[in-house]
Structure formats: C-alpha cells, structure tokens
N, C-alpha and C positions, 0 to 999 in steps of 0.2 A: 208608352215609349215612342209612339209615333212611327212604328216600323214601316208603315205604308209610304212614308215620305223619305225614307232613307234608301241608300244603296250601299252595297259592299264597297269598301275603300277602293279596291282596284277592279271592280266589276268590268269596266270598259277599257282597262289599260291596254289591252291587246287589240281592241277594235280599230280598224283603219278608218280615218276620217271620211273617206269616200263612200263608205257603206251607208246605205239608207236604212231607216229604222226597220224596214220590212225585209231587208236582206238577211236571209236565214243564216248564211255562213258567217255573218258578223256576230251572231248571238252565241254565247257560250251555253253549255249544258251543265247545270248545277245539280248534283245529287246530294240530298240532305240526309245526314245521319240522324238517328233518333234524338241524340242529346241536343241537337240544334233546336228542335221543336219543343223540347222541355225547357231549354234555356230561354227561348223567345218563341212562344206559341204562334205568333204571326210572322215568323221569319220568312215564310214563303213570299210575302209581298216585298221583301227587300231585294228580290231578284227579278221583279216582274218585267224588266226589259229584256230578260233572257229566258231560256227554257229551263224549268225546274222539274226534276224527276224525284218522285218519292218511291223508294223500293217497297215492295210488299212486306218485307221483313220489318221495316219501320212501323208500318200500320199494325202489324202483329204485336210488336213491343209496346206501342202506345195502348193497344187494347188491354194488355196485361197490366199496365201501369195504372190505367184510368180507374180501376176498381180497387187499387191497393190503398193502404193506410198511409202511404208516403206523402210528403208535402207536395211532391211534383204531380200527384194524381190530378189536381185541378188543372195544371198546365197541360197535361196530356189531353184532358177533356176539351179545353179551349182549342187546342191544335186540331183535334178530331172534328170539332164543330166548324172550324174555318175551312177544313178540306171538304166537309159535307156540303157547305154552302156553295162551293164551286162545282162539285161533281153531281149534285142531286138530280139534275135533269139530263145528265149525259149518258150515252150508250156505252157499253163495254169497249167498242172500237174507238169511240171518241176519247175515252179515258186513256187508252193505251197510246193513241196518237198524240194527244195533247189538247187541253181545253184553254182557250185564250183567257187571260186574267181579266180583261175588260170585254164587255159585250158589244162595244162599238167597233168601227173599222180601223180605229187608230191603235189597237192593241199590238204590242211588239213581241210579247212573250207568251209562253204557254206553260201549263203545268200538267204532268201526266203521272201515272202509276206504273212502275216497272215490275213485271212478274219475275222477280229474281230467283224463284224456285224452278223456273223453266229455262235454264241456261245450257247451251250446248257444251259438251265436254271440252271441245277445242278452245272455248273461251274461259274455262275455269282455271283459276290458280289454286283453288282449294277443293278437295274432294268431299270433305265433311260438310254437314249442314248447319253448323253453328251460325248464329245470327250475323255476326260481323263478317264471317267468311262469305255468306250468301250476298251481303251488300257489296263486298269487294269483287266477288265474281260478277255481279251485275254491272259494276262500274267498268270493269275490264271489257265486258261484252259490249257495252255502249261505246267504249273507246275504240274498239275494233270496228263496230258497225258504222259509227258516225264520223270517222276520220274524213277530212282533216279538221273537223270542228273540235274545239277544246271541251273535254269532259272533265269537270272539276268536282272532286269529292270535298264536301264541307263537313267537318267534324271538329268537336272540341276535345275529343279523346286523343291525347298526344300519342299514345301507343298505337291507336288506330291509324294515325297519320304515318307513323313509322312503318307499320305493316303494309299499308297501302303502297308506299314508295318501294318497299321491298318486293311487293308482288307485281310491280310494273305499272302502277297508276302514275301517269305523267304529271297530273296537276292535283295537288292536295293542299287545302287551305283551312285555316281557322275561321270562325265566324267573327268578323270585325266590325259589323255595323254599329255596335254599341261601344266600340273602342274609340275614345275621343283623343287619346294621345298615343304616340308610338313607344315612348319610354317613360317609366314612372319617375325618372329624374326630372322630367319637365313638369311634373304636377305642381301646381301652385301651392306654396307653403302658408299662404295667408298673411305673410309679412315680408317686408323688404328691409334688409340690414345694410345701411350705407357705410362705406369706409370714410373715415374722417368725420367732418361735421356735416350734418344734413343740410344746414343753411347755406353751405358753400355752393350748392347746386342752383341757387336762385339769385337773380339780380335784384329782384324786388319782392317784398313780402308785405301784405296788408293784414294787420291783425285787429281783431275786435273782441271785446269781452261782453258776454251776455250773462248776467248773474254771476255764477261761479264758474262758468265755462268760457274758455278762450279758444277762438278759431282763427286760422290763418288761411288767407287766399294766396295761392302760389300758381306759377305758370306750369302747365302740364308737361311742357318740354323738359323741365328739370327733374321730373319723376321718371323712374323706370316703369316699364309696363305695369299698370296698376289697375285695381278693381275696387268697387265700392266696399267699404268696411275693411280694407286691407290696412294692416298695422305698419308703421314706419318707425324704425329705430336707427340709431347710428352708433359709432364706436367712441367718439371723442367727447360727446356732450351728454347731458342728462335728458335729451329730447326723446320723447315717445309720442306718437300720434296715431290717429286712425282717419282714413279717408271718409269724410262725411258726405261730400257731394262731388260729382264729376261733371264738368261742363266741357264743351268742345276745346277750349283753350286754357281753362283754369281748373283748379281743384280746391275744394274747401277741406281743410284738415282740422280735426279736433285735437287740441293739445291735451295730452294725458299726463306727461311727465313720467320718466322712468321711476323716480322715487315714489310717486303716488301709486304707480302700478305695483311696486314691490310691497306696498303697505295695504293693499286690498286684503280683506279678510272675510272668510266664510266658515262658520262653524269652528272657529279657532284655528283654522288652517290658513297659512300665509304662503305666498309663492316662494319657491326656492331659487328661481331664476326668472329672467325677464320673459321667457317664453310662457312659463306658468302664469306670470303676471298678466300677459295678454289674454290667455285663456280665461283667467278669473274675471277679467274685465268684461269679456263677452258673455260669460255664464251669468253674471250678476246684472247684466244690462236688460231691463224689462222691455226694451224696444227691439230686441233680437229674438226671433222665433226659433231659429235653427242654429245650433252650434255644432260644428264638425271638428272633432279632435283626432288628429293622427299622430303617430310617433312610436318609438320603440317601446318594448316591454319595460315597465318600471319608470316611464317618464311622467307618470302621475295623472293619466287621462281619467281613470275611474275615480280616483280619490278626489280630484278637483270637482268632477261632475256631481258626485254624491254629496260633498260638502256644500256646494252651491244649492243643490236640491233641498237639503235640510234647512239651510239658512233662509231660502225664499219661501219655503212651505210653512215652517214652524215659527220662525222669528218674524218674518215680514208678512206672513199670511197671504201671499200672492197666488198660491195654488191650493186646491182642495186635497190633492193626493199626489203621490209619486208612483209612477208605473215603471217597473224595470223589466225589460225583456231582451232577449238575444236569440240568435240563430242556434238551433239545437240539431246537429246532424243526426238523421235517422230517428228524430223524436216521434215521428208518426207511428213507428212500430215500437220503439223502446219505451216510450212514456207510459204505455199501458201496463207494463210489467212492474212498475214501481208502485209501492203502496202509498195510500194517502190521497189528499186533495190535489188539485191542480198546482197549487203553490208548493206543496210538499214534494210533488214529483219534479218540479222545476229546480229545487234546491241544489242537486248535484251540478247542474249547468250554471247556476248563479252563485257558486261558491266564491267567485271573485268579488261579488257585491257584498256578501255577508262578511268576507274577510276585511273589506274596506270599512264596513260599519263597525266592526270590532276594533280596527285600528283607530278610528275616529273617537272611540270611547274607551280606549285601553287604560286611561288613567282614572276612570270613574271607580268609585268604591265598589260597586257591583256591576261589572260589565254586562252580564247576562240580563240583569234587571233593567239596565239602561237601554239595552237593545230592544227589549220587549216594549218598554215605554215609548221609545222613539218610533218604532214601527207602527204602534197604535196611534200615537199623536200625529205623525206625518201621513198616516193612512198609506203605508208602503205596500204596493201590490206587485207580486211576482207573476208575470203572465207569459205563457208560451206564445211565440210569434205566430203559431198556427191558428190561434184563436183571436187574432187581431183583425182579421178580415171582417168587414161589415160593421165594425164598431165606429162610433163617433166619440172621440175623447175630448171632453171639455174641461177647462180649468185644471189642467194637470201638468206636472213636470215629468216628461217621458225620457227615460234613459235607455238608449238602444246600444248595447255593448257588442263587441266583436263584429262590427259591420263589414269587415273584410271578407267574410264568408257569405255575404248576401249578393244576389244578382241585382241588376238595375231594376227589374220588375218587382222584386221583393222590397227593395228600398222604397219604391213608389207606393206599394201597397201600405206600408207602415206610415209614411209621411202624410199620405192623403187621409189618414184616419184622424189627424189632428185638427180639432175645431178651434173655436174662439177661446182665448185665454190659455192656450197650451203652448208650452215650450218644449222642444225636443232636442236632446243632445245625442249625437251619433259619434261613437268612438271606435277606433280600430287600428290595427297594426298590419300594414300591407306585407310585412315580412313573415307573417304567421297565418297564411291562408291554408285552410284545411280542406276546402272544397275540391272535388275531383277535377272540375272543369274550369275553375277560375284561376286567373293569373293576376298579378298586380295591376296590369293595364286594363283588364276586363272586369275587375271587381266592381261591385255596385258602389263601394266606398269611393273609388277613383271617379266613377261616373258622376256621383253626387257632388264631389268637390268641384269638378269642371262645370257641371250644369248650374250650380248655385253661386258661382263666383261673382256673377253680376246681379244677384238678387239682394236688394237693400235690407231684407229682413234676416240675412244669414251671415255668419262669420265662420271662417275656417282658420284654424291654427295648428301648425305642426310643432309638436313639443320636442325640441332638441334636448339631448342630455338624458341620462338615466339617474334618477334621484332615489331609487329604492334602496340601494346599498352599494358600497364599493365593489362587492362581489358581483352583483348584477351588472354594474357598469363595466367591469373588466370583461365579463362574459359576453356582453353585447358587442364590445369592440374587438374581441380577440377570438371568439369561437365561430 
C-alpha cells in the first residue's frame, strides 16, 4: 500500500508554518488503537513526522491475535515484526521516551510504548481494567502530561471514538491514510452520460475506420473529467463509446454504438439496460485484465460476470478454469466446523454464485445435471480467500464477489496473485458493508476503483437500476 510514503489527511493541519521540523511542540502525539495495526500493519510509518505512541494493551491484544486462526493473525504478526525492527536495540528507557523513526539526524518523529497499566488514579476516567478502558486512560494521562501538545487517538472503532470523546479525549480521529475520497458520491462510475447529443460538445471530430472498428479524435476540452477506458453515452442519440487513448489536448474514442452494446451476448444472457451493456462489453474484452462492477443489489453484477466467465472459458476457450472466491467473515474459525472439503465448506458463503448458475440453466431439461456438467467442463473452483496468498494464478477467470468487505491490503493480496492470461472481476455493493471497521469511503472496493481508474488494463462500471424483480427494485428505492 506504500504506507511509508503517505501521511494522514490532516496530520499537519494544525502545525504553524513557522515551526521547524525539529520543533517538538509542532508535532502531534498519535496514539494508535489495535484495529489500526490490523487494518494496516505498517500504519506507524504514516505518522513518522509526528510522535507515535503504542499502548501496552495494544501489544497484548496483538499477541493474542497473532496465534489465532483468524484472518487478521497475519496482519498482527506483520505489525509486531515492524515494531520489533524499530525497538530491538533500544533500552527500556529509550522505548518509553521514544525512538526516532530514522537513524539519521533528519528524523522528525519518534515512536514509543506507553505502560498504560501504570496510570495514576487522578488521570483515570475508568476504574476497571478492560482493554479499551486502559487505552483511554493512557490517552487521557498523556493529554494531561503533554499539554499543550495535541494528543490524538486514532481508531477505526466508531464506539471507541464516541467513548473517548465522552471520557474527555479532545482529539479523536479515524485512520484516513487509505481514504482517497471524502464522500462516496464522488466515486467515479466508469461512465459519463451527456445531456442532449454527445457531438454538440465538439467543434471538430476526426473519424477513422480500421477494419470493423471506428475511432473518433476529439478535443479533450469538450469532455468532462475523463479516464482511460471510461464509457461515454448520451440521451439523444444512439452513440456509445469508450475512451481508448488520452493525449494532452485530444482523446481517441472507440465507437461502440448503444445498439451494438445492447446486442452483446454471453451464455444466452443479453443486457437489460445500457449499463449492463457497458459491463458486458468490458467483461468480454480480452484486452481488459480487471473489471470492477459496483451497484445495488439486483443490478446484475454476479449474473453478468458468471455468464461472461462461462462464455469465455467454455465457448471461446480463452481460460483453463474459473476461480470463485469472496471474503468470508470469521471464516478462520467457522470454516473448520463445517464438514467436507474446502469447496464444500465454502458453499454456504458462495450460495449467490450457485444461485446464479442455477438461474443461467433454469430452462435446461435437467438443471442439476447441467450444473454438474458445466462445473466440470469449465473447471469451476470455489476457493477461500484465506488460501489465495502465495498462489500464482495463470490462465484463469477469477470472480471476486462481495469486495466491499475487503480492505485495501486484502484487495492487493488477491490482485497480485493474478499471472499471465488471467482476468479478474471484482464486484460489490458499497451499501452492504458487513465489516466492523470499514465504511464506503475506506472500503477496499472504493480504494481499488480510485487507484485503477488511470490503468489501461482495467474498466470500472457502476450498474444503475435493479433488474432482479419489481419487488427488489421497489425495496432498493423505498426501504
């Protein structure tokens, strides 16, 4: 994630310009909660121009988690190793006073460990020894001792932030280093819909035809803020296009035609609206390595992805297998109690995929027989996301469902597994986040959309509308 090169969005917002880097009063004191180090194990480096404090309770909680069967156990171990690399040569006094992040003389920040079990009663807001209460007592003690310096508690736990403010902590913030946008409404949808005619925005258009493809060169000033592979549609004409190339003053647009988009077909599935048409175009394009599908429940994300996977694997023989995976909350503990093989254990979490397969073959004479045949023919594999680390996936169509529940680091872990000849489709609904600490703006799905919008090998499409049923559509709009 490159945490060492980032800083918190407003780390230095209160620092006065006249302060020098070595002026201690200009530096804030950031106290990190356990969930920050589990969310981003190298988060300590995001604050290295300030002073970072790790409460002893956080180390104890990391110690308990690192040996557990939970998926975050690996992140706990990475965080512990990062701290050990800094403190391994330090004396107890140096650790409590603070170790510089850098070993040269240009270091501006330090990191220390706070013995939050040894707090005077006068500084305590809570008498009991519960983990969160010890951390809050430590923050209040630091706040009293280090005034007027700002002591900021960083936690992803919303209730922890509320309790901290109620207990008298002056500065409490979420971890926003991996937050690329302030509001999910600003998230790019992957297409721009123009009012009126698209061509009215340009004084001059140069068109050329190469084989069966038509391209248009237009002035970039006539385009709204655009990205590579962004779709372009309008209200008044049949025009539909995709940005093929971007130059400083011009843009090359591939003419797709709305009519042709609506007649794209995969595994006997045709788009029900132009948004599904754009998604189908991206899914069937062999030049696109990553397709990101967002949208409401019932917009057709999984159906389109699975239809394209079967079409490209069985009919076009472009891939050797289909790998289906998704985030499974608490799977580290729960998966062991389910009978059967890994794939059989994954079935409760992948019911959406099997439901989609059944819907694709509901008109077959024997649906169950068709499903078994197709799963064997396409070599469909259901895998736990826990077992994707360390793999190198070649010549496969990968479907990663429910991405809204993944962190940015988990998304990176999956995508970096994809080798030559592999296409990955990531889908999710930001309105259905189940993770305790993620929000729409901090979800790995949002992070991925923003990071890949300028990558020529990826396409993002937000599917407007609910096509599952009129009941689902009414529920989405009115509940």
